N, C-alpha and C positions, 0 to 999 in steps of 0.2 A: 778165190785166190786164198792160199793158206800161208800162214807165216811160218817160217823155218828158222831153226836156231842157226845164228851167225856162225861161220867157220872161219878158220886160218886168219888172215891179217884183220878182218873185220872184227872177230871175237877178241883179238889181242888189244885192238882200239878201245873196244867196250870196256874190257878189264881195266886198262890203264886209266880210262875216263872215271870208272866207278872208284879206283883207288884215290883220285884226286878229289872226287866228291866225298868220299868218307872223311878225308882230312879237311874239309871246308867247313864253314859255319853251319849250324843246323838248318837254317832256312834255305841255305844254299843247296844242299842235298836234296831237299824236296822238290825245288824247282828243277833240279837237274834230272831227277827221276822223270818228272813230267816230259822234260824235253827228250829224254831217252825214248820215252813211250812214244812221242810223236814221230820221231825219226827211225824208230826200229822197222816200220813197214818197209821203208826204202832199203834198210840193210838187210833184211830178212829174206827178200826175194831177189836173188841174183838174176842177172840177164842170162837167158837160156842160150848156151853157146852156138846152137844151130840157127837161131833167128838171123835171117838175111843170107843164109847158106843154102846150097842145094840139099834138098832132104835125101838121106841115104837110102839107096834102092834096096828093096828086099823081094823075096819070093817066099811066100808062105802058104801052107795047106789050109783051105777053108774048111770049116766043119761040115758045111753042105755045098756042093757046087764045085767049081773048079779052082785050082791054085790061083793065086793073085800076085802079080808082079807090079810093084808101085809105078816103075818107069813107063807102063803101057797106058797109063792115065794122064800123060801129060795133055794139056789143053782143058783139063777139067780142075776145078777145085776139089782138093781131097782133104777130107777130114780123118784123122786117125785117132781113135781113143784106146788107150791102154787100160784094161780093166781086169778085174779078178772076181770069180763067182762069189767069194766071201765078202766082198766089199759092198756094204749097203749103197753108200753114195754112188758107186759105180753103176749098180743097178737102176738107180733113179736117172742117172746121167744117160745111160743108153736108152730109156724110154724117151728123154728129151731130145736126144740126138735123132732118134727115129722119127719124132714129129717133125724136126727140121728137115730131114731127108724128104719126107713125104711132100713138104711144102717146096723145096728148092731143087729137086731132082731135075726137073725140065730145064732148069738155068745151067745145068753143068756140074752138079754136085755129085761126088762119089764119096762113100764113108765106109770105113772099115774099123772093126773092133778087134784089137790084138789082145788075146788072152795071155796073162802071165802066171796063171795058176801053176803050182808045183805039181798038183795031180790033175792030168788032163781029163780024167774021167769027170771031174766036177764041171769043168768047161762044157764038156759034151752034154752033161746032164742039164746044165743051164740053157744051152743052145736049142735043146730038143724039148725043152719044158714050154709051158704056156707064156711066159715073158720074154721069149726070145724077140730079138730086134729083126726088122725086115732087111737090114744090110747084112753083108758078109761078115761073119765072126771067123777070125784067123787064129791059129794056134802057133805059138812060138815056144815049143817044148824046151829048147836049149837056151832061150832067152837071149839069143844073139841080136835080134832086132831091138829088143829092150834095152841092151847094153849099148847099142850104136846110138839109140836116141837118148841114152842116160835117163831112164825112167827113175825118178827118186820119189814119187808120190802117186798114189792112186785116188781117183782116176786122174789120168793125165791126157790132155787133147791137144793134138798138134794140127795146125791149120796150115796147108800147103796151097800156094797159089797155081795158077794155070801154067807158069813156067817151071815148076817143081822146086820152087823157093820156100823154105818154112818162114812163114810171116808171123805167126801167133803161137803162143803156148799157154795153155791153162793147166795149172797142176793141182787142181781141186775142183769140187762141184758145189754150187749153192745157186740160190735164186739170183743172187748178184752176178756170179760168174756166167750164169745162163743168159742173162741180158747182155753181158760183155761179149759172150761168144756170138750171140745173134747179130750184134753190131759189126764185129769183125768179119764174120761169115758174109754178111751183105756187102761189106766193103770189097771183099775178094771177088764175090760174084758180079759185082758192077764194073769191075775193071776190065 
C-alpha cells in the first residue's frame, strides 16, 4: 500500500489543522504532528471508486494469443495488474502474480497484465524477453481501460470476484502487500 498526498477537502482540513497547531503552545505542536502522522494513512489512501461495483468490461489485444474480453470470464476470479516495463516494482509483482497463478489456476483463477507504456515496443520487448509472465499480457495503447479503472499508481492490481464485481484494489507492491493480496485472493477463491 502506498501513501498518496491528500487532495481536495482532506488537504484543506490538514492545512486548517496545521494553522491551528502553529498557533498553539510549542508542546502541542509536537503532539499534533504525531497525531497527524498516525492518522495520515487513513487520509492518504482514498476508497477506490469501483470497489463493490461491476468491473468495467474491456476487450484488449494480447501480446501473444487471442484478444481478451473481461466479461467472458464470469464465474472465475480475475486478477488484473496494470504495469509498465520501466517500473521495477511492476516486474517484481508480475513474477509474484505468476507464482500465485501457478498455485491457484485450478481453483478458477484468471490473470491478466495490462501494459500502460507509451511505447508499446517496450511492452513487446518485455513480453518476449526471459522474464515474461505465463499469463496473458494485454496492450492498452490508447489507455482507455486504464482511464476507466482510474489507474493512479503502478503497479495497480484489481481483484474481481466470480460475479464480475471489483472487490479489492492494491495500488503498490511490497512484501506486505503481497501477503495482503494472497489473503484477499484466497477469500475470493473460497466463495
